[in-house]
Steps between C-alpha positions, in 0.01 A plus 500: 500500500284190526654243734364163608456413864808375683572135574459374854850351509710810437762584762330796667503605863527781750852594599603486861522844660857622521710636779853633531705624209499424132800290403755652272791716596351781705157491344340403831529850642358657187197275481450522875459877460258484211185455713590815695560693180176368354297598805617861471529551128307212339620262230620797298751579772625144491547521124696822545732339758570198280573718198725736693698199623540389139609849399771512767630161402316248715317234302153429648470195277819356644357545849178335397656189351727467800763338283314170518577224259264335261430219742421140417199443722234296320176679426169323537156601381304517823344740745706637785436230755633712787205739468239224517313664213409364159602669177143621453481650848822690437419615148140595570587725794471804271437584131863609469623165627265316266634690200858442611442126538350484152792686345752291694330175395487608137867600499584165661316306227641719224864463599462128564392464136786720376755291690345175377520617139874557537558175689580671830383404847271754665455547873214715622565788741293579806284803569477646848264782595564743782240452772254793517633618836870435430748765390784253453557138408764236555635379167790281402691821430430647842234726648342745256265792554189531283628843395766343277223382269460158337822300480633160408736315732731262309601317819157352566366562147193688610328820396396724791222750448294744704186572298494855642774569245238488225319795656827694501563401139159627390454805720852636535654394172189510283544141378141377513338188360532127548784456252717748692466270802559188293816657358637531855435131567644397164813710560568327833432166333764602247755512781412140580571406139839668533570289809405178321722589203795596721500862384448645848796311648728615217397861551554487876844348451590772252370769735723376781805573286366829361494857621181678599421648158570174315301306757205734451527459123482121536196539723332710231559230239355237736187710564446584134519130414230433760289767328554328167404164650181664627432602141563144379241377748248751361581398143438134576156604626423742219153353451415606856603863458232769485512846345716731711692224680833569330462871565438427870822302514695776328361757743616287793847447349537872435384594851762286676800586283803616700518839326131571563525403867821694554364811331191489719696437818804725463447712190806355330599182319822303565527221239796329674273433798229328294423144617186422298530703179351819362133531412585479131709188549238325711227571246722397210595161648147427613383577148770279347374205701141571399583539132732198466366253756849351495712474818812486282427859396535609864880492507571829673859399572627521142551845353329826583174514691 
């Protein structure tokens, strides 16, 4: 995918290294143990632990979000002043960061135009990279280990990303290519859109009154909508797509489906424990966004998914 260079006024920075536990109802102990698990068994062992917890009825996504609200903190387009670095210094630290900044900037511009066309006010999110020597970061949702993968925190409206995840995506899950990486960024950006539209708050409120299985099902719908929004972003930039890009995105969506991950980790699939959707569902909703280019077609909360 052909992307222009990023603007120098995007809200990009390096996250502060974390310490202590991750906020969110007992999740601190789990994420505190992840580095030990990773040192002995690698990232694959961490994936196994998270999936097993989901299978036995603990929702890793719920731990990750920490139950935080949408937040009303204003978002500005500027470098992270606390780091003393410019946007270019942060983004040019590695090729992976440069690509991420370009995708983030493009998604920012794309969604700003979509909101303007519908007469809605858009607020840009922030992007925070893990420092090269940091295994955890302090976010508005608490302390998070890099092993949890890229995530969006609705409390401070920032995307947190360790670029080492892209190596795992390509080498462990076989999702290679630039568009596979851009899909990850666009998916997390989709969660920001859900925060701006109030969808995330509604889902969290509904989950608080729901049982475990129903709460997981709501989480799946939220994640599939973020996949569809990622597809909408791609559709709005169709003239930038190159041969094979869509296939790269589908490969990534298939690789990180709950059924695929569970089958690899435990040899069995437990649909009631899904929190992100099956491989087929993730591919289907990503494709819907790409084919329609219409956010209104991403209503995963009405009818079957």
